[in-house]
DRENVEX-148598 format. One record per residue (C-alpha): chain; x, y, z; residue in three letters. Coordinates in nm, 3 decimals. Each point is the difference from the previous one (the first is absolute). Layout:
// DRENVEX-148598
unit=A&x=X&y=Y&z=Z&code=ALA
...
This chain:
// DRENVEX-148598
unit=A&x=11.177&y=-5.615&z=5.828&code=UNK
unit=A&x=-0.117&y=-0.135&z=-0.389&code=UNK
unit=A&x=-0.255&y=0.170&z=-0.158&code=UNK
unit=A&x=-0.267&y=-0.182&z=-0.136&code=UNK
unit=A&x=-0.145&y=0.140&z=-0.382&code=UNK
unit=A&x=-0.349&y=0.069&z=-0.056&code=UNK
unit=A&x=-0.181&y=-0.105&z=-0.304&code=UNK
unit=A&x=-0.279&y=0.272&z=-0.192&code=UNK
unit=A&x=-0.350&y=-0.153&z=-0.015&code=UNK
unit=A&x=-0.111&y=-0.130&z=-0.334&code=UNK
unit=A&x=-0.314&y=0.210&z=-0.192&code=UNK
unit=A&x=-0.304&y=-0.183&z=0.002&code=UNK
unit=A&x=-0.164&y=-0.145&z=-0.282&code=UNK
unit=A&x=-0.339&y=0.048&z=-0.124&code=UNK
unit=A&x=-0.268&y=-0.204&z=0.121&code=UNK
unit=A&x=-0.137&y=-0.253&z=-0.239&code=UNK
unit=A&x=-0.321&y=0.049&z=0.138&code=UNK
unit=A&x=0.006&y=0.336&z=-0.089&code=UNK
unit=A&x=0.101&y=-0.041&z=-0.354&code=UNK
unit=A&x=-0.287&y=-0.273&z=-0.043&code=UNK
unit=A&x=-0.241&y=0.267&z=0.141&code=UNK
unit=A&x=0.109&y=0.275&z=-0.239&code=UNK
unit=A&x=-0.064&y=-0.263&z=-0.271&code=UNK
unit=A&x=-0.339&y=-0.075&z=0.068&code=UNK
unit=A&x=-0.094&y=0.352&z=0.031&code=UNK
unit=A&x=0.136&y=0.102&z=-0.300&code=UNK
unit=A&x=-0.154&y=-0.315&z=-0.183&code=UNK
unit=A&x=-0.359&y=0.103&z=0.186&code=UNK
unit=A&x=0.031&y=0.365&z=-0.168&code=UNK
unit=A&x=0.111&y=-0.104&z=-0.339&code=UNK
unit=A&x=-0.295&y=-0.239&z=0.016&code=UNK
unit=A&x=-0.266&y=0.264&z=0.133&code=UNK
unit=A&x=0.143&y=0.213&z=-0.276&code=UNK
unit=A&x=-0.052&y=-0.251&z=-0.297&code=UNK
unit=A&x=-0.356&y=-0.106&z=0.160&code=UNK
unit=A&x=-0.093&y=0.391&z=-0.012&code=UNK
unit=A&x=0.113&y=0.048&z=-0.339&code=UNK
unit=A&x=-0.179&y=-0.315&z=-0.125&code=UNK
unit=A&x=-0.309&y=0.115&z=0.181&code=UNK
unit=A&x=-0.028&y=0.324&z=-0.156&code=UNK
unit=A&x=0.073&y=-0.128&z=-0.333&code=UNK
unit=A&x=-0.275&y=-0.228&z=0.033&code=UNK
unit=A&x=-0.264&y=0.295&z=0.117&code=UNK
unit=A&x=0.112&y=0.182&z=-0.289&code=UNK
unit=A&x=-0.079&y=-0.279&z=-0.253&code=UNK
unit=A&x=-0.319&y=-0.103&z=0.183&code=UNK
unit=A&x=-0.095&y=0.361&z=-0.022&code=UNK
unit=A&x=0.066&y=0.033&z=-0.378&code=UNK
unit=A&x=-0.198&y=-0.302&z=-0.051&code=UNK
unit=A&x=-0.274&y=0.097&z=0.198&code=UNK
unit=A&x=0.002&y=0.352&z=-0.194&code=UNK
unit=A&x=0.018&y=-0.184&z=-0.358&code=UNK
unit=A&x=-0.294&y=-0.231&z=0.100&code=UNK
unit=A&x=-0.250&y=0.256&z=0.102&code=UNK
unit=A&x=0.088&y=0.175&z=-0.312&code=UNK
unit=A&x=-0.081&y=-0.285&z=-0.187&code=UNK
unit=A&x=-0.304&y=-0.137&z=0.175&code=UNK
unit=A&x=-0.136&y=0.252&z=0.259&code=UNK
unit=A&x=-0.327&y=0.179&z=-0.108&code=UNK
unit=A&x=0.048&y=0.419&z=-0.017&code=UNK
unit=A&x=-0.176&y=0.157&z=0.265&code=UNK
unit=A&x=-0.246&y=0.273&z=-0.083&code=UNK
unit=A&x=-0.226&y=0.267&z=0.189&code=UNK
unit=A&x=-0.386&y=-0.063&z=-0.084&code=UNK
unit=A&x=-0.350&y=0.157&z=0.095&code=UNK
unit=A&x=-0.353&y=-0.043&z=-0.065&code=UNK
unit=A&x=-0.176&y=0.168&z=-0.277&code=UNK
unit=A&x=-0.249&y=0.169&z=0.198&code=UNK
unit=A&x=-0.360&y=0.127&z=-0.148&code=UNK
unit=A&x=-0.001&y=0.401&z=0.007&code=UNK
unit=A&x=-0.220&y=0.128&z=0.288&code=UNK
unit=A&x=-0.340&y=0.121&z=-0.071&code=UNK
unit=A&x=0.089&y=0.331&z=0.121&code=UNK
unit=A&x=0.329&y=0.177&z=-0.004&code=UNK
unit=A&x=0.116&y=0.343&z=0.148&code=UNK
unit=A&x=0.165&y=0.273&z=-0.154&code=UNK
unit=A&x=0.148&y=0.309&z=0.203&code=UNK
unit=A&x=0.062&y=0.310&z=-0.200&code=UNK
unit=A&x=0.122&y=0.356&z=0.089&code=UNK
unit=A&x=-0.267&y=0.266&z=0.006&code=UNK
unit=A&x=-0.048&y=0.373&z=0.080&code=UNK
unit=A&x=-0.294&y=0.142&z=0.234&code=UNK
unit=A&x=-0.226&y=0.288&z=-0.124&code=UNK
unit=A&x=-0.282&y=0.163&z=0.171&code=UNK
unit=A&x=-0.364&y=-0.093&z=-0.119&code=UNK
unit=A&x=-0.079&y=0.360&z=-0.065&code=UNK
unit=A&x=0.220&y=0.308&z=-0.036&code=UNK
unit=A&x=-0.028&y=0.347&z=-0.157&code=UNK
unit=A&x=0.196&y=0.331&z=0.011&code=UNK
unit=A&x=-0.210&y=0.256&z=0.137&code=UNK
unit=A&x=0.040&y=0.366&z=-0.142&code=UNK
unit=A&x=-0.161&y=0.337&z=0.025&code=UNK
unit=A&x=-0.281&y=0.074&z=-0.247&code=UNK
unit=A&x=0.018&y=0.389&z=0.091&code=UNK
unit=A&x=0.272&y=0.226&z=0.003&code=UNK
unit=A&x=0.102&y=0.170&z=0.303&code=UNK
unit=A&x=0.202&y=-0.013&z=0.331&code=UNK
unit=A&x=0.000&y=-0.282&z=0.259&code=UNK
unit=A&x=-0.176&y=0.123&z=0.309&code=UNK
unit=A&x=0.094&y=-0.307&z=0.182&code=UNK
unit=A&x=0.004&y=-0.411&z=0.001&code=UNK
unit=A&x=-0.154&y=-0.186&z=0.235&code=UNK
unit=A&x=0.175&y=-0.367&z=-0.069&code=UNK
unit=A&x=0.381&y=-0.092&z=-0.060&code=UNK
unit=A&x=0.166&y=-0.323&z=-0.098&code=UNK
unit=A&x=-0.114&y=-0.310&z=0.147&code=UNK
unit=A&x=-0.339&y=0.150&z=0.101&code=UNK
unit=A&x=-0.307&y=-0.243&z=-0.042&code=UNK
unit=A&x=-0.268&y=0.212&z=-0.129&code=UNK
unit=A&x=-0.372&y=-0.093&z=-0.103&code=UNK
unit=A&x=-0.202&y=0.036&z=-0.326&code=UNK
unit=A&x=-0.095&y=0.399&z=-0.031&code=UNK
unit=A&x=0.243&y=0.113&z=0.307&code=UNK
unit=A&x=0.109&y=0.356&z=-0.015&code=UNK
unit=A&x=0.408&y=-0.065&z=-0.121&code=UNK
unit=A&x=0.062&y=0.416&z=-0.069&code=UNK
unit=A&x=-0.139&y=0.339&z=-0.075&code=UNK
unit=A&x=0.080&y=0.236&z=-0.249&code=UNK
unit=A&x=-0.043&y=0.369&z=-0.020&code=UNK
unit=A&x=-0.103&y=0.148&z=-0.338&code=UNK
unit=A&x=-0.062&y=0.379&z=0.016&code=UNK
unit=A&x=-0.040&y=0.039&z=-0.375&code=UNK
unit=A&x=-0.252&y=-0.274&z=-0.050&code=UNK
unit=A&x=-0.188&y=0.178&z=0.298&code=UNK
unit=A&x=0.021&y=0.326&z=-0.179&code=UNK
unit=A&x=-0.120&y=-0.183&z=-0.325&code=UNK
unit=A&x=-0.311&y=-0.128&z=0.192&code=UNK
unit=A&x=-0.084&y=0.315&z=0.121&code=UNK
unit=A&x=0.013&y=0.138&z=-0.341&code=UNK
unit=A&x=-0.193&y=-0.231&z=-0.175&code=UNK
unit=A&x=-0.290&y=0.001&z=0.261&code=UNK
unit=A&x=-0.031&y=0.379&z=-0.094&code=UNK
unit=A&x=0.025&y=-0.021&z=-0.339&code=UNK
unit=A&x=-0.263&y=-0.271&z=0.026&code=UNK
unit=A&x=-0.235&y=0.237&z=0.240&code=UNK
unit=A&x=0.060&y=0.282&z=-0.295&code=UNK
unit=A&x=-0.092&y=-0.243&z=-0.276&code=UNK
unit=A&x=-0.341&y=-0.074&z=0.211&code=UNK
unit=A&x=-0.066&y=0.356&z=0.011&code=UNK
unit=A&x=0.026&y=0.040&z=-0.390&code=UNK
unit=A&x=-0.234&y=-0.298&z=-0.060&code=UNK
unit=A&x=-0.273&y=0.175&z=0.211&code=UNK
unit=A&x=0.066&y=0.314&z=-0.248&code=UNK
unit=A&x=0.029&y=-0.183&z=-0.300&code=UNK
unit=A&x=-0.328&y=-0.179&z=0.116&code=UNK
unit=A&x=-0.164&y=0.351&z=0.012&code=UNK
unit=A&x=0.123&y=0.090&z=-0.337&code=UNK
unit=A&x=-0.116&y=-0.321&z=-0.117&code=UNK
unit=A&x=-0.339&y=0.069&z=0.149&code=UNK
unit=A&x=-0.057&y=0.335&z=-0.144&code=UNK
unit=A&x=0.106&y=-0.114&z=-0.365&code=UNK
unit=A&x=-0.292&y=-0.254&z=-0.002&code=UNK
unit=A&x=-0.229&y=0.246&z=0.093&code=UNK
unit=A&x=0.116&y=0.245&z=-0.236&code=UNK
unit=A&x=-0.013&y=-0.284&z=-0.294&code=UNK
unit=A&x=-0.353&y=-0.070&z=0.112&code=UNK
unit=A&x=-0.144&y=0.373&z=-0.027&code=UNK
unit=A&x=0.166&y=0.012&z=-0.329&code=UNK
unit=A&x=-0.143&y=-0.289&z=-0.138&code=UNK
unit=A&x=-0.342&y=0.142&z=0.098&code=UNK
unit=A&x=0.081&y=0.320&z=-0.176&code=UNK
unit=A&x=0.127&y=-0.123&z=-0.282&code=UNK
unit=A&x=-0.345&y=-0.172&z=-0.058&code=UNK
unit=A&x=-0.171&y=0.316&z=-0.056&code=UNK
unit=A&x=0.247&y=0.167&z=-0.209&code=UNK
unit=A&x=0.115&y=0.233&z=0.266&code=UNK
unit=A&x=0.383&y=-0.092&z=-0.019&code=UNK
unit=A&x=0.216&y=-0.117&z=-0.257&code=UNK
unit=A&x=0.166&y=-0.352&z=-0.034&code=UNK
unit=A&x=0.318&y=0.152&z=0.067&code=UNK
unit=A&x=-0.114&y=0.070&z=0.331&code=UNK
unit=A&x=-0.113&y=-0.344&z=0.072&code=UNK
unit=A&x=0.329&y=-0.164&z=-0.111&code=UNK
unit=A&x=0.176&y=0.235&z=0.237&code=UNK
unit=A&x=-0.229&y=-0.115&z=0.275&code=UNK
unit=A&x=0.049&y=-0.353&z=-0.063&code=UNK
unit=A&x=0.406&y=0.012&z=-0.033&code=UNK
unit=A&x=-0.008&y=0.202&z=0.321&code=UNK
unit=A&x=-0.192&y=-0.286&z=0.192&code=UNK
unit=A&x=0.260&y=-0.261&z=-0.153&code=UNK
unit=A&x=0.298&y=0.173&z=0.085&code=UNK
unit=A&x=-0.158&y=0.075&z=0.368&code=UNK
unit=A&x=-0.057&y=-0.396&z=-0.006&code=UNK
unit=A&x=0.354&y=-0.081&z=-0.097&code=UNK
unit=A&x=0.150&y=0.228&z=0.253&code=UNK
unit=A&x=-0.202&y=-0.169&z=0.301&code=UNK
unit=A&x=0.136&y=-0.326&z=-0.141&code=UNK
unit=A&x=0.364&y=0.110&z=-0.002&code=UNK
unit=A&x=-0.039&y=0.145&z=0.326&code=UNK
unit=A&x=-0.146&y=-0.361&z=0.129&code=UNK
unit=A&x=0.307&y=-0.160&z=-0.143&code=UNK
unit=A&x=0.229&y=0.255&z=0.142&code=UNK
unit=A&x=-0.169&y=-0.087&z=0.341&code=UNK
unit=A&x=0.061&y=-0.381&z=-0.039&code=UNK
unit=A&x=0.388&y=0.034&z=-0.116&code=UNK
unit=A&x=0.006&y=0.231&z=0.310&code=UNK
unit=A&x=-0.113&y=-0.282&z=0.236&code=UNK
unit=A&x=0.207&y=-0.242&z=-0.156&code=UNK
unit=A&x=0.318&y=0.212&z=0.054&code=UNK
unit=A&x=-0.135&y=0.065&z=0.349&code=UNK
unit=A&x=-0.032&y=-0.376&z=0.050&code=UNK
unit=A&x=0.353&y=-0.063&z=-0.128&code=UNK
unit=A&x=0.158&y=0.246&z=0.223&code=UNK
unit=A&x=-0.193&y=-0.141&z=0.272&code=UNK
unit=A&x=0.141&y=-0.322&z=-0.067&code=UNK
unit=A&x=0.343&y=0.148&z=-0.037&code=UNK
unit=A&x=-0.041&y=0.115&z=0.353&code=UNK
unit=A&x=-0.119&y=-0.302&z=0.137&code=UNK
unit=A&x=0.318&y=-0.149&z=-0.102&code=UNK
unit=A&x=0.168&y=0.203&z=0.256&code=UNK
unit=A&x=-0.071&y=-0.286&z=0.232&code=UNK
unit=A&x=0.225&y=-0.297&z=-0.116&code=UNK
unit=A&x=-0.158&y=-0.309&z=0.113&code=UNK
unit=A&x=0.098&y=-0.377&z=-0.044&code=UNK
unit=A&x=-0.162&y=-0.223&z=-0.266&code=UNK
unit=A&x=0.010&y=-0.306&z=0.210&code=UNK
unit=A&x=0.132&y=-0.141&z=0.294&code=UNK
unit=A&x=0.352&y=-0.067&z=0.043&code=UNK
unit=A&x=0.347&y=0.139&z=0.114&code=UNK
unit=A&x=0.189&y=0.295&z=-0.104&code=UNK
unit=A&x=0.330&y=-0.092&z=-0.157&code=UNK
unit=A&x=0.104&y=0.343&z=-0.100&code=UNK
unit=A&x=-0.038&y=0.347&z=0.052&code=UNK
unit=A&x=0.167&y=0.276&z=-0.197&code=UNK
unit=A&x=-0.114&y=0.359&z=0.107&code=UNK
unit=A&x=0.031&y=0.195&z=0.346&code=UNK
unit=A&x=-0.235&y=0.320&z=0.054&code=UNK
unit=A&x=0.050&y=0.279&z=-0.200&code=UNK
unit=A&x=0.113&y=-0.171&z=-0.283&code=UNK
unit=A&x=-0.154&y=0.091&z=-0.337&code=UNK
unit=A&x=-0.224&y=-0.250&z=-0.153&code=UNK
unit=A&x=-0.092&y=0.015&z=-0.378&code=UNK
unit=A&x=-0.258&y=-0.219&z=-0.142&code=UNK
unit=A&x=0.004&y=-0.191&z=-0.344&code=UNK
unit=A&x=0.380&y=0.000&z=-0.013&code=UNK
unit=A&x=0.167&y=-0.309&z=-0.167&code=UNK
unit=A&x=0.333&y=0.093&z=0.202&code=UNK
unit=A&x=-0.161&y=0.098&z=0.344&code=UNK
unit=A&x=0.032&y=-0.293&z=0.297&code=UNK
unit=A&x=-0.264&y=-0.134&z=0.130&code=UNK
unit=A&x=-0.123&y=0.084&z=0.342&code=UNK
unit=A&x=-0.015&y=-0.331&z=0.138&code=UNK
unit=A&x=0.026&y=-0.365&z=-0.081&code=UNK
unit=A&x=-0.245&y=-0.254&z=0.136&code=UNK
unit=A&x=0.011&y=-0.357&z=0.024&code=UNK
unit=A&x=-0.248&y=-0.286&z=0.101&code=UNK
unit=A&x=0.178&y=-0.304&z=0.130&code=UNK
unit=A&x=-0.271&y=-0.199&z=0.176&code=UNK
unit=A&x=0.029&y=-0.227&z=-0.302&code=UNK
unit=A&x=0.336&y=0.021&z=-0.181&code=UNK
unit=A&x=0.044&y=-0.126&z=-0.362&code=UNK
unit=A&x=0.307&y=-0.207&z=-0.021&code=UNK
unit=A&x=0.172&y=-0.054&z=-0.372&code=UNK
unit=A&x=0.182&y=-0.284&z=-0.098&code=UNK
unit=A&x=0.163&y=-0.086&z=-0.362&code=UNK
unit=A&x=-0.088&y=-0.388&z=-0.019&code=UNK
unit=A&x=0.211&y=-0.189&z=-0.249&code=UNK
unit=A&x=-0.129&y=-0.114&z=-0.300&code=UNK
unit=A&x=0.022&y=-0.377&z=0.071&code=UNK
unit=A&x=-0.243&y=0.114&z=0.279&code=UNK
unit=A&x=-0.199&y=0.228&z=-0.176&code=UNK
unit=A&x=-0.288&y=-0.214&z=-0.114&code=UNK
unit=A&x=-0.039&y=-0.150&z=0.345&code=UNK
unit=A&x=-0.097&y=0.362&z=0.181&code=UNK
unit=A&x=-0.387&y=0.031&z=0.024&code=UNK
unit=A&x=-0.189&y=0.286&z=0.119&code=UNK
unit=A&x=-0.126&y=-0.079&z=0.354&code=UNK
unit=A&x=0.258&y=-0.264&z=0.088&code=UNK
unit=A&x=0.163&y=0.024&z=0.344&code=UNK
unit=A&x=0.341&y=0.187&z=0.060&code=UNK
unit=A&x=0.203&y=0.060&z=0.327&code=UNK
unit=A&x=0.217&y=0.299&z=0.056&code=UNK
unit=A&x=0.289&y=-0.003&z=0.233&code=UNK
unit=A&x=0.319&y=0.198&z=0.083&code=UNK
unit=A&x=0.343&y=-0.190&z=0.037&code=UNK
unit=A&x=0.109&y=0.217&z=0.275&code=UNK
unit=A&x=-0.302&y=-0.107&z=0.181&code=UNK
unit=A&x=-0.005&y=-0.383&z=-0.016&code=UNK
unit=A&x=-0.348&y=-0.139&z=0.093&code=UNK
unit=A&x=-0.205&y=0.287&z=-0.036&code=UNK
unit=A&x=-0.196&y=-0.056&z=-0.310&code=UNK
unit=A&x=-0.288&y=0.182&z=-0.145&code=UNK
unit=A&x=-0.316&y=-0.162&z=-0.218&code=UNK
unit=A&x=-0.078&y=0.152&z=-0.314&code=UNK
unit=A&x=-0.149&y=-0.127&z=-0.362&code=UNK
unit=A&x=0.071&y=0.109&z=-0.371&code=UNK
unit=A&x=-0.219&y=0.289&z=-0.070&code=UNK
unit=A&x=0.085&y=0.012&z=-0.360&code=UNK
unit=A&x=0.273&y=-0.054&z=-0.273&code=UNK
unit=A&x=0.102&y=0.188&z=-0.318&code=UNK
unit=A&x=-0.084&y=-0.300&z=-0.198&code=UNK
unit=A&x=0.296&y=0.075&z=-0.233&code=UNK
unit=A&x=0.365&y=-0.128&z=0.076&code=UNK
unit=A&x=0.240&y=0.290&z=-0.035&code=UNK
unit=A&x=0.215&y=-0.062&z=-0.319&code=UNK
unit=A&x=0.317&y=0.155&z=0.133&code=UNK
unit=A&x=-0.017&y=-0.195&z=0.350&code=UNK
unit=A&x=-0.216&y=-0.295&z=-0.101&code=UNK
unit=A&x=-0.157&y=0.074&z=0.318&code=UNK
unit=A&x=-0.400&y=0.038&z=0.105&code=UNK
unit=A&x=-0.070&y=0.284&z=0.222&code=UNK
unit=A&x=-0.210&y=-0.124&z=0.307&code=UNK
unit=A&x=-0.183&y=0.201&z=0.239&code=UNK
unit=A&x=-0.097&y=-0.152&z=0.335&code=UNK
unit=A&x=-0.208&y=0.174&z=0.267&code=UNK
unit=A&x=0.094&y=-0.028&z=0.351&code=UNK
unit=A&x=-0.219&y=0.142&z=0.256&code=UNK
unit=A&x=0.244&y=0.224&z=0.268&code=UNK
unit=A&x=-0.237&y=0.106&z=0.276&code=UNK
unit=A&x=0.256&y=0.027&z=0.243&code=UNK
unit=A&x=0.219&y=0.194&z=-0.243&code=UNK
unit=A&x=0.306&y=-0.255&z=0.037&code=UNK
unit=A&x=0.093&y=0.003&z=-0.342&code=UNK
unit=A&x=0.065&y=0.346&z=-0.156&code=UNK
unit=A&x=-0.004&y=0.103&z=-0.362&code=UNK
unit=A&x=0.339&y=-0.012&z=-0.187&code=UNK
unit=A&x=0.111&y=-0.319&z=0.186&code=UNK
unit=A&x=0.188&y=-0.271&z=-0.153&code=UNK
unit=A&x=-0.218&y=-0.325&z=0.099&code=UNK
unit=A&x=0.015&y=-0.342&z=-0.102&code=UNK
unit=A&x=-0.330&y=-0.157&z=-0.130&code=UNK
unit=A&x=-0.060&y=-0.409&z=-0.021&code=UNK
unit=A&x=-0.224&y=-0.143&z=-0.279&code=UNK
unit=A&x=-0.123&y=-0.333&z=0.061&code=UNK
unit=A&x=-0.030&y=-0.146&z=-0.377&code=UNK
unit=A&x=-0.170&y=-0.311&z=-0.122&code=UNK
unit=A&x=0.204&y=-0.229&z=-0.210&code=UNK
unit=A&x=-0.112&y=-0.255&z=-0.240&code=UNK
unit=A&x=-0.063&y=-0.324&z=0.163&code=UNK
unit=A&x=0.220&y=-0.199&z=-0.315&code=UNK
unit=A&x=0.300&y=0.127&z=0.088&code=UNK
unit=A&x=0.319&y=-0.146&z=0.186&code=UNK
unit=A&x=0.279&y=0.165&z=0.181&code=UNK
unit=A&x=0.364&y=-0.103&z=-0.006&code=UNK
unit=A&x=0.296&y=0.166&z=0.106&code=UNK
unit=A&x=0.168&y=0.221&z=-0.272&code=UNK
unit=A&x=0.332&y=-0.194&z=0.052&code=UNK
unit=A&x=-0.197&y=-0.346&z=-0.120&code=UNK
unit=A&x=-0.039&y=0.175&z=-0.334&code=UNK
unit=A&x=0.250&y=-0.079&z=-0.301&code=UNK
unit=A&x=-0.009&y=0.211&z=-0.276&code=UNK
unit=A&x=0.093&y=-0.175&z=-0.305&code=UNK
unit=A&x=0.022&y=0.078&z=-0.401&code=UNK
unit=A&x=-0.300&y=-0.177&z=-0.039&code=UNK
unit=A&x=-0.192&y=0.173&z=0.290&code=UNK
unit=A&x=-0.028&y=-0.039&z=0.381&code=UNK
unit=A&x=0.014&y=-0.324&z=0.144&code=UNK
unit=A&x=-0.028&y=-0.165&z=0.380&code=UNK
unit=A&x=0.200&y=-0.283&z=0.081&code=UNK
unit=A&x=-0.231&y=-0.261&z=0.160&code=UNK
unit=A&x=0.055&y=-0.328&z=0.183&code=UNK
unit=A&x=-0.197&y=-0.298&z=-0.084&code=UNK
unit=A&x=-0.072&y=-0.287&z=0.244&code=UNK
unit=A&x=0.340&y=-0.165&z=-0.043&code=UNK
unit=A&x=0.192&y=0.349&z=0.062&code=UNK
unit=A&x=0.070&y=0.030&z=-0.349&code=UNK
unit=A&x=0.005&y=0.362&z=-0.139&code=UNK
unit=A&x=-0.210&y=0.097&z=-0.297&code=UNK
unit=A&x=-0.006&y=0.353&z=-0.132&code=UNK
unit=A&x=-0.355&y=0.132&z=-0.072&code=UNK
unit=A&x=-0.067&y=0.296&z=-0.195&code=UNK
unit=A&x=-0.234&y=0.280&z=0.164&code=UNK
unit=A&x=-0.177&y=0.311&z=-0.053&code=UNK
unit=A&x=0.076&y=0.268&z=0.231&code=UNK
unit=A&x=-0.217&y=0.260&z=0.175&code=UNK
unit=A&x=0.081&y=0.300&z=0.218&code=UNK
unit=A&x=0.308&y=-0.005&z=0.165&code=UNK
unit=A&x=-0.013&y=0.070&z=0.412&code=UNK
unit=A&x=0.379&y=0.006&z=-0.022&code=UNK
unit=A&x=0.090&y=-0.290&z=0.236&code=UNK
unit=A&x=-0.277&y=-0.202&z=-0.119&code=UNK
unit=A&x=-0.179&y=-0.031&z=-0.356&code=UNK
unit=A&x=-0.350&y=-0.097&z=-0.140&code=UNK
unit=A&x=-0.019&y=-0.285&z=-0.237&code=UNK
unit=A&x=-0.288&y=-0.003&z=-0.228&code=UNK
unit=A&x=0.010&y=-0.304&z=-0.171&code=UNK
unit=A&x=0.246&y=-0.292&z=0.001&code=UNK
unit=A&x=-0.053&y=-0.119&z=0.355&code=UNK
unit=A&x=-0.310&y=-0.075&z=0.239&code=UNK
unit=A&x=0.136&y=0.036&z=0.332&code=UNK
unit=A&x=0.172&y=-0.273&z=0.249&code=UNK
unit=A&x=0.285&y=-0.072&z=-0.221&code=UNK
unit=A&x=0.342&y=-0.003&z=0.155&code=UNK
unit=A&x=0.207&y=0.219&z=-0.191&code=UNK
unit=A&x=0.413&y=0.081&z=0.050&code=UNK
unit=A&x=0.115&y=0.320&z=0.062&code=UNK
unit=A&x=0.284&y=0.168&z=-0.200&code=UNK
unit=A&x=0.064&y=-0.350&z=-0.175&code=UNK
unit=A&x=0.271&y=0.188&z=-0.228&code=UNK
unit=A&x=0.137&y=-0.150&z=-0.324&code=UNK
unit=A&x=0.162&y=-0.309&z=0.164&code=UNK
unit=A&x=-0.315&y=-0.185&z=0.050&code=UNK
unit=A&x=-0.093&y=-0.194&z=-0.343&code=UNK
unit=A&x=-0.351&y=-0.081&z=-0.042&code=UNK
unit=A&x=-0.094&y=-0.383&z=0.131&code=UNK
unit=A&x=0.319&y=0.024&z=0.296&code=UNK
unit=A&x=-0.092&y=-0.140&z=0.300&code=UNK
unit=A&x=0.059&y=0.206&z=0.312&code=UNK
unit=A&x=-0.025&y=0.006&z=0.337&code=UNK
unit=A&x=-0.289&y=0.249&z=0.141&code=UNK
unit=A&x=0.065&y=0.260&z=0.290&code=UNK
unit=A&x=-0.312&y=0.186&z=0.104&code=UNK
unit=A&x=0.084&y=0.363&z=0.023&code=UNK
unit=A&x=-0.100&y=0.118&z=0.367&code=UNK
unit=A&x=-0.105&y=0.365&z=-0.155&code=UNK
unit=A&x=-0.071&y=0.165&z=-0.313&code=UNK
unit=A&x=0.279&y=0.142&z=-0.169&code=UNK
């Protein structure tokens, strides 16, 4: 049996269609990449041309505001300190020992109310002695007056006898001298009685000072002695018995800067408030000023009286006082950032009808921080540039953008 030879299959060749597809895809990819590169280059060129065009032909954009006339009144808030309307230190006017006290710190007392009592045994003894001395002196006055009457009678008798020549002139002179001595003794005794009465009155007043009373209505803010303590009167180193303050009306002191010192008038209204209690305000008025500026602080001391019937405010509190001050009517206010300080003085950049920049010299007034007063140079209503800088020359036409808020 014969064997038939088997031939191996020949390898398959790539299809012509597959090659064509690969070539087409490669061409499309190459074309896309070429187009993207050309597109990107075109945009870059356009962006550069647009930037160059803006730099050459576009107007600078600036922030502008309107120059406003200053309001008729401005508010100024200043720190202040509260003090009582009246306050005093109550001292003892007589020496002794504190018997008792009837009030303590925080108590509200009325005028003439008894605050404390002092025992004065020495004054009591001196008063008894003075009264006894007065009684003794009055008894001596009766005796001396009788001696005076007898001396006067003897003088009359001697005068009658001397006319007849029964006695000598010497006896008449002796009788006359005795009468004058008796009269002088009576006068001295009467003067001594007046001195004793004055001494008794002084001691009685000292004894009356045993009762310490309130000189006016107010609140006790200090008590420094307990019962049994030795009280020495008229001692500069001694402590006060009590300290009394009247706070139904408070005196609020504020230091007004020199800028506003001439605007403060006696009688004008002012409002006092505490920062820690927002919304609660107390009406007051300027009662007096020092009428002189302190050369060290350049401030004017102002006193504002504030009614305080409910005692909502206390002496020593740190308060805020709001003054409503009248400002001149011919002033204009602009943002501080709109003022340019140049070598020839302050100026403001003003836009005309064609939006061209023109620097106008101005005279400055008071500086409020964010706002500045213009005394002369502006009439109000002008469009001014905020923060013009040094790159805006005079006459440059700009594009104005209105400021939404005052800088």
